[in-house]
ZAVOFI-234928 format. One record per residue (C-alpha): z, y, x; residue number from 1; residue in one letter. Coordinates in nm, 2 decimals. Layout:
N
+--------+--------+--------+-----+----+
!      z !      y !      x !   i ! aa !
+--------+--------+--------+-----+----+
!      Z !      Y !      X ! NUM !  a !
...
+--------+--------+--------+-----+----+
end
This chain:
271
+--------+--------+--------+-----+----+
!      z !      y !      x !   i ! aa !
+--------+--------+--------+-----+----+
!   3.24 !   8.48 !  -0.87 !   1 !  m !
!   3.17 !   8.27 !  -1.18 !   2 !  y !
!   3.01 !   7.97 !  -1.00 !   3 !  p !
!   3.28 !   7.96 !  -0.74 !   4 !  r !
!   3.55 !   7.94 !  -1.01 !   5 !  t !
!   3.37 !   7.64 !  -1.17 !   6 !  l !
!   3.35 !   7.46 !  -0.84 !   7 !  i !
!   3.72 !   7.51 !  -0.76 !   8 !  i !
!   3.81 !   7.39 !  -1.11 !   9 !  s !
!   3.61 !   7.07 !  -1.07 !  10 !  a !
!   3.76 !   6.99 !  -0.73 !  11 !  l !
!   4.11 !   7.04 !  -0.87 !  12 !  a !
!   4.04 !   6.80 !  -1.15 !  13 !  a !
!   3.92 !   6.53 !  -0.92 !  14 !  v !
!   4.23 !   6.59 !  -0.70 !  15 !  f !
!   4.46 !   6.55 !  -0.99 !  16 !  l !
!   4.29 !   6.23 !  -1.11 !  17 !  l !
!   4.33 !   6.08 !  -0.76 !  18 !  a !
!   4.70 !   6.16 !  -0.76 !  19 !  l !
!   4.78 !   6.03 !  -1.10 !  20 !  m !
!   4.59 !   5.70 !  -1.07 !  21 !  g !
!   4.39 !   5.52 !  -1.33 !  22 !  c !
!   4.41 !   5.17 !  -1.49 !  23 !  s !
!   4.16 !   4.92 !  -1.36 !  24 !  t !
!   4.04 !   4.58 !  -1.47 !  25 !  t !
!   4.29 !   4.41 !  -1.24 !  26 !  g !
!   4.59 !   4.59 !  -1.38 !  27 !  g !
!   4.66 !   4.80 !  -1.06 !  28 !  s !
!   4.70 !   5.17 !  -1.04 !  29 !  s !
!   4.41 !   5.23 !  -0.79 !  30 !  g !
!   4.05 !   5.17 !  -0.77 !  31 !  g !
!   3.75 !   5.26 !  -0.97 !  32 !  w !
!   3.78 !   5.35 !  -1.34 !  33 !  v !
!   3.63 !   5.10 !  -1.58 !  34 !  v !
!   3.55 !   5.28 !  -1.89 !  35 !  l !
!   3.44 !   4.98 !  -2.10 !  36 !  g !
!   3.29 !   4.63 !  -2.04 !  37 !  q !
!   3.08 !   4.46 !  -2.31 !  38 !  p !
!   3.16 !   4.10 !  -2.41 !  39 !  g !
!   3.01 !   3.84 !  -2.16 !  40 !  s !
!   2.81 !   3.57 !  -2.34 !  41 !  s !
!   2.52 !   3.37 !  -2.20 !  42 !  p !
!   2.18 !   3.46 !  -2.33 !  43 !  p !
!   2.03 !   3.23 !  -2.58 !  44 !  p !
!   1.79 !   2.96 !  -2.44 !  45 !  p !
!   1.43 !   3.04 !  -2.48 !  46 !  p !
!   1.26 !   2.86 !  -2.76 !  47 !  k !
!   1.04 !   2.58 !  -2.67 !  48 !  q !
!   0.69 !   2.62 !  -2.81 !  49 !  p !
!   0.57 !   2.34 !  -3.03 !  50 !  p !
!   0.33 !   2.09 !  -2.88 !  51 !  p !
!  -0.04 !   2.17 !  -2.92 !  52 !  p !
!  -0.20 !   2.06 !  -3.24 !  53 !  k !
!  -0.42 !   1.81 !  -3.07 !  54 !  y !
!  -0.12 !   1.63 !  -2.92 !  55 !  k !
!   0.05 !   1.61 !  -3.25 !  56 !  q !
!  -0.26 !   1.46 !  -3.40 !  57 !  e !
!  -0.29 !   1.21 !  -3.12 !  58 !  n !
!   0.07 !   1.09 !  -3.17 !  59 !  r !
!   0.00 !   1.05 !  -3.54 !  60 !  g !
!  -0.32 !   0.85 !  -3.47 !  61 !  q !
!  -0.13 !   0.63 !  -3.22 !  62 !  e !
!   0.14 !   0.55 !  -3.47 !  63 !  r !
!  -0.12 !   0.47 !  -3.73 !  64 !  a !
!  -0.30 !   0.24 !  -3.49 !  65 !  a !
!   0.01 !   0.05 !  -3.40 !  66 !  r !
!   0.08 !   0.00 !  -3.77 !  67 !  n !
!  -0.26 !  -0.15 !  -3.81 !  68 !  h !
!  -0.22 !  -0.38 !  -3.51 !  69 !  i !
!   0.12 !  -0.50 !  -3.65 !  70 !  q !
!  -0.05 !  -0.56 !  -3.99 !  71 !  s !
!  -0.32 !  -0.77 !  -3.81 !  72 !  a !
!  -0.04 !  -0.98 !  -3.65 !  73 !  y !
!   0.11 !  -1.05 !  -3.99 !  74 !  r !
!  -0.23 !  -1.15 !  -4.13 !  75 !  f !
!  -0.28 !  -1.39 !  -3.83 !  76 !  l !
!   0.06 !  -1.54 !  -3.92 !  77 !  q !
!  -0.07 !  -1.61 !  -4.26 !  78 !  k !
!  -0.39 !  -1.77 !  -4.12 !  79 !  n !
!  -0.61 !  -1.48 !  -4.25 !  80 !  k !
!  -0.82 !  -1.39 !  -3.95 !  81 !  p !
!  -1.08 !  -1.19 !  -4.14 !  82 !  d !
!  -0.81 !  -0.96 !  -4.29 !  83 !  h !
!  -0.66 !  -0.93 !  -3.94 !  84 !  a !
!  -1.00 !  -0.82 !  -3.79 !  85 !  m !
!  -1.04 !  -0.55 !  -4.05 !  86 !  r !
!  -0.70 !  -0.41 !  -3.96 !  87 !  e !
!  -0.79 !  -0.42 !  -3.59 !  88 !  l !
!  -1.11 !  -0.23 !  -3.65 !  89 !  e !
!  -0.90 !   0.04 !  -3.82 !  90 !  k !
!  -0.67 !   0.05 !  -3.52 !  91 !  a !
!  -0.96 !   0.08 !  -3.27 !  92 !  r !
!  -1.10 !   0.38 !  -3.46 !  93 !  s !
!  -0.77 !   0.56 !  -3.42 !  94 !  r !
!  -0.65 !   0.46 !  -3.07 !  95 !  m !
!  -0.94 !   0.29 !  -2.89 !  96 !  g !
!  -0.91 !  -0.02 !  -2.69 !  97 !  n !
!  -0.58 !  -0.16 !  -2.57 !  98 !  s !
!  -0.42 !  -0.49 !  -2.46 !  99 !  f !
!  -0.28 !  -0.58 !  -2.80 ! 100 !  w !
!  -0.60 !  -0.50 !  -2.98 ! 101 !  f !
!  -0.80 !  -0.74 !  -2.77 ! 102 !  h !
!  -0.52 !  -1.00 !  -2.76 ! 103 !  y !
!  -0.51 !  -1.03 !  -3.13 ! 104 !  y !
!  -0.88 !  -1.00 !  -3.18 ! 105 !  l !
!  -0.92 !  -1.30 !  -2.95 ! 106 !  g !
!  -0.68 !  -1.50 !  -3.16 ! 107 !  g !
!  -0.87 !  -1.40 !  -3.48 ! 108 !  a !
!  -1.19 !  -1.53 !  -3.32 ! 109 !  y !
!  -1.02 !  -1.85 !  -3.21 ! 110 !  y !
!  -0.89 !  -1.92 !  -3.56 ! 111 !  f !
!  -1.24 !  -1.87 !  -3.69 ! 112 !  k !
!  -1.38 !  -2.13 !  -3.44 ! 113 !  g !
!  -1.57 !  -1.86 !  -3.24 ! 114 !  m !
!  -1.44 !  -1.97 !  -2.91 ! 115 !  y !
!  -1.69 !  -1.78 !  -2.69 ! 116 !  d !
!  -1.60 !  -1.45 !  -2.85 ! 117 !  l !
!  -1.23 !  -1.53 !  -2.82 ! 118 !  a !
!  -1.27 !  -1.58 !  -2.45 ! 119 !  g !
!  -1.46 !  -1.25 !  -2.42 ! 120 !  d !
!  -1.18 !  -1.06 !  -2.61 ! 121 !  s !
!  -0.91 !  -1.21 !  -2.38 ! 122 !  w !
!  -1.12 !  -1.12 !  -2.08 ! 123 !  k !
!  -1.11 !  -0.75 !  -2.20 ! 124 !  m !
!  -0.74 !  -0.77 !  -2.27 ! 125 !  a !
!  -0.69 !  -0.88 !  -1.91 ! 126 !  y !
!  -0.82 !  -0.54 !  -1.79 ! 127 !  r !
!  -0.56 !  -0.35 !  -2.00 ! 128 !  y !
!  -0.24 !  -0.50 !  -1.84 ! 129 !  t !
!  -0.10 !  -0.55 !  -1.50 ! 130 !  s !
!   0.19 !  -0.76 !  -1.62 ! 131 !  d !
!   0.17 !  -1.10 !  -1.46 ! 132 !  d !
!   0.34 !  -1.27 !  -1.75 ! 133 !  r !
!   0.09 !  -1.13 !  -2.00 ! 134 !  l !
!  -0.19 !  -1.22 !  -1.77 ! 135 !  r !
!  -0.06 !  -1.57 !  -1.74 ! 136 !  s !
!  -0.05 !  -1.59 !  -2.12 ! 137 !  r !
!  -0.41 !  -1.48 !  -2.14 ! 138 !  l !
!  -0.52 !  -1.75 !  -1.90 ! 139 !  r !
!  -0.34 !  -2.01 !  -2.10 ! 140 !  t !
!  -0.51 !  -1.89 !  -2.42 ! 141 !  c !
!  -0.84 !  -1.90 !  -2.25 ! 142 !  q !
!  -0.78 !  -2.26 !  -2.15 ! 143 !  s !
!  -0.76 !  -2.35 !  -2.52 ! 144 !  f !
!  -1.09 !  -2.17 !  -2.59 ! 145 !  a !
!  -1.28 !  -2.29 !  -2.28 ! 146 !  i !
!  -1.18 !  -2.65 !  -2.36 ! 147 !  h !
!  -1.38 !  -2.64 !  -2.68 ! 148 !  h !
!  -1.68 !  -2.51 !  -2.49 ! 149 !  l !
!  -1.68 !  -2.68 !  -2.16 ! 150 !  k !
!  -1.42 !  -2.96 !  -2.16 ! 151 !  g !
!  -1.14 !  -3.06 !  -1.93 ! 152 !  d !
!  -1.23 !  -2.93 !  -1.58 ! 153 !  e !
!  -1.27 !  -2.55 !  -1.65 ! 154 !  p !
!  -0.97 !  -2.57 !  -1.88 ! 155 !  s !
!  -0.76 !  -2.72 !  -1.61 ! 156 !  i !
!  -0.86 !  -2.44 !  -1.38 ! 157 !  g !
!  -0.74 !  -2.17 !  -1.62 ! 158 !  f !
!  -0.40 !  -2.35 !  -1.66 ! 159 !  l !
!  -0.36 !  -2.36 !  -1.28 ! 160 !  k !
!  -0.43 !  -1.98 !  -1.26 ! 161 !  m !
!  -0.18 !  -1.93 !  -1.54 ! 162 !  a !
!   0.09 !  -2.11 !  -1.34 ! 163 !  i !
!   0.00 !  -1.92 !  -1.03 ! 164 !  d !
!   0.06 !  -1.59 !  -1.21 ! 165 !  m !
!   0.38 !  -1.70 !  -1.38 ! 166 !  d !
!   0.57 !  -2.00 !  -1.24 ! 167 !  r !
!   0.79 !  -2.01 !  -1.55 ! 168 !  d !
!   0.49 !  -2.06 !  -1.79 ! 169 !  n !
!   0.63 !  -2.38 !  -1.93 ! 170 !  r !
!   0.36 !  -2.42 !  -2.19 ! 171 !  h !
!   0.08 !  -2.41 !  -1.93 ! 172 !  a !
!   0.26 !  -2.68 !  -1.72 ! 173 !  r !
!   0.30 !  -2.90 !  -2.03 ! 174 !  e !
!  -0.07 !  -2.87 !  -2.10 ! 175 !  l !
!  -0.16 !  -2.95 !  -1.74 ! 176 !  l !
!   0.07 !  -3.25 !  -1.73 ! 177 !  d !
!  -0.10 !  -3.37 !  -2.05 ! 178 !  d !
!  -0.43 !  -3.38 !  -1.86 ! 179 !  f !
!  -0.28 !  -3.58 !  -1.58 ! 180 !  d !
!  -0.09 !  -3.85 !  -1.78 ! 181 !  g !
!   0.02 !  -4.03 !  -1.47 ! 182 !  s !
!   0.35 !  -3.87 !  -1.42 ! 183 !  g !
!   0.25 !  -3.73 !  -1.08 ! 184 !  g !
!   0.39 !  -3.44 !  -0.90 ! 185 !  a !
!   0.35 !  -3.11 !  -1.09 ! 186 !  p !
!   0.10 !  -2.85 !  -0.98 ! 187 !  y !
!   0.25 !  -2.60 !  -0.74 ! 188 !  n !
!  -0.03 !  -2.48 !  -0.52 ! 189 !  s !
!  -0.31 !  -2.22 !  -0.52 ! 190 !  r !
!  -0.53 !  -2.42 !  -0.28 ! 191 !  k !
!  -0.76 !  -2.58 !  -0.54 ! 192 !  d !
!  -0.79 !  -2.28 !  -0.77 ! 193 !  v !
!  -1.13 !  -2.11 !  -0.76 ! 194 !  q !
!  -1.11 !  -1.74 !  -0.82 ! 195 !  v !
!  -1.35 !  -1.64 !  -1.10 ! 196 !  g !
!  -1.36 !  -1.58 !  -1.47 ! 197 !  f !
!  -1.46 !  -1.82 !  -1.76 ! 198 !  m !
!  -1.59 !  -2.07 !  -1.50 ! 199 !  r !
!  -1.30 !  -2.18 !  -1.28 ! 200 !  p !
!  -1.32 !  -2.52 !  -1.13 ! 201 !  s !
!  -1.03 !  -2.76 !  -1.06 ! 202 !  g !
!  -0.93 !  -3.12 !  -1.08 ! 203 !  s !
!  -0.65 !  -3.28 !  -1.28 ! 204 !  a !
!  -0.31 !  -3.28 !  -1.11 ! 205 !  s !
!  -0.24 !  -3.62 !  -0.95 ! 206 !  g !
!  -0.58 !  -3.78 !  -1.04 ! 207 !  r !
!  -0.64 !  -3.92 !  -0.69 ! 208 !  d !
!  -0.29 !  -4.07 !  -0.68 ! 209 !  g !
!  -0.36 !  -4.24 !  -1.02 ! 210 !  e !
!  -0.68 !  -4.40 !  -0.89 ! 211 !  n !
!  -0.50 !  -4.53 !  -0.58 ! 212 !  r !
!  -0.23 !  -4.68 !  -0.80 ! 213 !  e !
!  -0.50 !  -4.86 !  -1.01 ! 214 !  e !
!  -0.65 !  -5.00 !  -0.69 ! 215 !  d !
!  -0.31 !  -5.13 !  -0.58 ! 216 !  v !
!  -0.24 !  -5.29 !  -0.91 ! 217 !  r !
!  -0.58 !  -5.46 !  -0.91 ! 218 !  g !
!  -0.52 !  -5.62 !  -0.57 ! 219 !  q !
!  -0.16 !  -5.73 !  -0.59 ! 220 !  g !
!  -0.07 !  -5.80 !  -0.95 ! 221 !  e !
!  -0.29 !  -6.09 !  -1.04 ! 222 !  d !
!  -0.14 !  -6.34 !  -1.28 ! 223 !  d !
!  -0.16 !  -6.71 !  -1.22 ! 224 !  d !
!  -0.29 !  -6.95 !  -1.49 ! 225 !  d !
!  -0.15 !  -7.30 !  -1.55 ! 226 !  s !
!  -0.35 !  -7.44 !  -1.26 ! 227 !  n !
!  -0.21 !  -7.19 !  -1.02 ! 228 !  g !
!  -0.54 !  -7.00 !  -0.98 ! 229 !  r !
!  -0.55 !  -6.63 !  -0.99 ! 230 !  s !
!  -0.71 !  -6.49 !  -1.30 ! 231 !  k !
!  -0.77 !  -6.14 !  -1.16 ! 232 !  g !
!  -0.83 !  -5.82 !  -1.35 ! 233 !  k !
!  -1.14 !  -5.94 !  -1.53 ! 234 !  k !
!  -0.97 !  -6.26 !  -1.64 ! 235 !  g !
!  -0.68 !  -6.07 !  -1.79 ! 236 !  r !
!  -0.92 !  -5.83 !  -1.98 ! 237 !  e !
!  -1.10 !  -6.13 !  -2.14 ! 238 !  k !
!  -0.77 !  -6.29 !  -2.23 ! 239 !  e !
!  -0.64 !  -5.98 !  -2.39 ! 240 !  d !
!  -0.95 !  -5.91 !  -2.59 ! 241 !  r !
!  -0.94 !  -6.04 !  -2.94 ! 242 !  k !
!  -1.25 !  -6.15 !  -3.13 ! 243 !  p !
!  -1.39 !  -5.89 !  -3.38 ! 244 !  g !
!  -1.20 !  -5.60 !  -3.22 ! 245 !  k !
!  -1.33 !  -5.35 !  -2.96 ! 246 !  s !
!  -1.17 !  -5.36 !  -2.62 ! 247 !  s !
!  -1.21 !  -4.99 !  -2.58 ! 248 !  k !
!  -0.87 !  -4.81 !  -2.63 ! 249 !  k !
!  -0.86 !  -4.51 !  -2.86 ! 250 !  k !
!  -0.80 !  -4.20 !  -2.64 ! 251 !  e !
!  -0.51 !  -3.99 !  -2.75 ! 252 !  k !
!  -0.61 !  -3.64 !  -2.85 ! 253 !  p !
!  -0.53 !  -3.37 !  -2.59 ! 254 !  k !
!  -0.25 !  -3.13 !  -2.67 ! 255 !  k !
!  -0.49 !  -2.85 !  -2.59 ! 256 !  i !
!  -0.70 !  -2.94 !  -2.89 ! 257 !  r !
!  -0.40 !  -2.89 !  -3.13 ! 258 !  d !
!  -0.46 !  -2.56 !  -3.32 ! 259 !  k !
!  -0.10 !  -2.56 !  -3.44 ! 260 !  e !
!   0.02 !  -2.57 !  -3.08 ! 261 !  r !
!  -0.20 !  -2.29 !  -3.00 ! 262 !  f !
!  -0.08 !  -2.09 !  -3.30 ! 263 !  r !
!   0.28 !  -2.13 !  -3.20 ! 264 !  a !
!   0.21 !  -2.02 !  -2.85 ! 265 !  y !
!  -0.03 !  -1.73 !  -2.93 ! 266 !  f !
!   0.16 !  -1.55 !  -3.20 ! 267 !  l !
!   0.40 !  -1.31 !  -3.03 ! 268 !  i !
!   0.46 !  -0.97 !  -3.19 ! 269 !  e !
!   0.35 !  -0.65 !  -3.02 ! 270 !  m !
!   0.63 !  -0.47 !  -2.84 ! 271 !  y !
+--------+--------+--------+-----+----+
end
């Protein structure tokens, strides 16, 4: 009898609760009873683990290397290539090879008159960038160095390659026009550029036109003397020649031999 009484009492209690109704979360008198709801707040985000120690060290080494390269740039501005080279060696020991390392190293060699090593450094810098404007700048710098070693023709070839890579390389165009000197049409073609490194071949822009103009002047511009006879080109040369002075004209130095012009073009700060 005792268990039956407990069962009947439990059923009666459930029946009474159903009849009376209970407060719910929606404020209505029916539904399930919500005894209590904890405060809803999003869980805190997981903590990011710090980068590995070797990555932290690499970042520090890279910052130190960039500082040394920038210091080398400032020494080059002050015309102190030896100091710049020491800073660059410190940068290489921390970061290894890079475009800016070889770019500035080439300039230091150039300022020291070591033109072959300057060309080699710029050749290495070429491998560390795919930017056409930077590559055009390297070709222009190489034209300065190669002119000291091999003269006009290889230097002209480098300037043409520089223009092919960056049509807006005004400096390369000015240097190429200086080789021409005849006011001919500017270079705008790849046809006569030989692909290669440190030994490009090429001819000065407008040179054939200049020779043709000289032939025309020699045939049709003869002056007449007092007797009506044509003097010709040789006669004019004899007349213009003064005794005691050489008839050979002094050739104007090429812009590409100007170290200050090179310095102004070369010195751009690492970015």
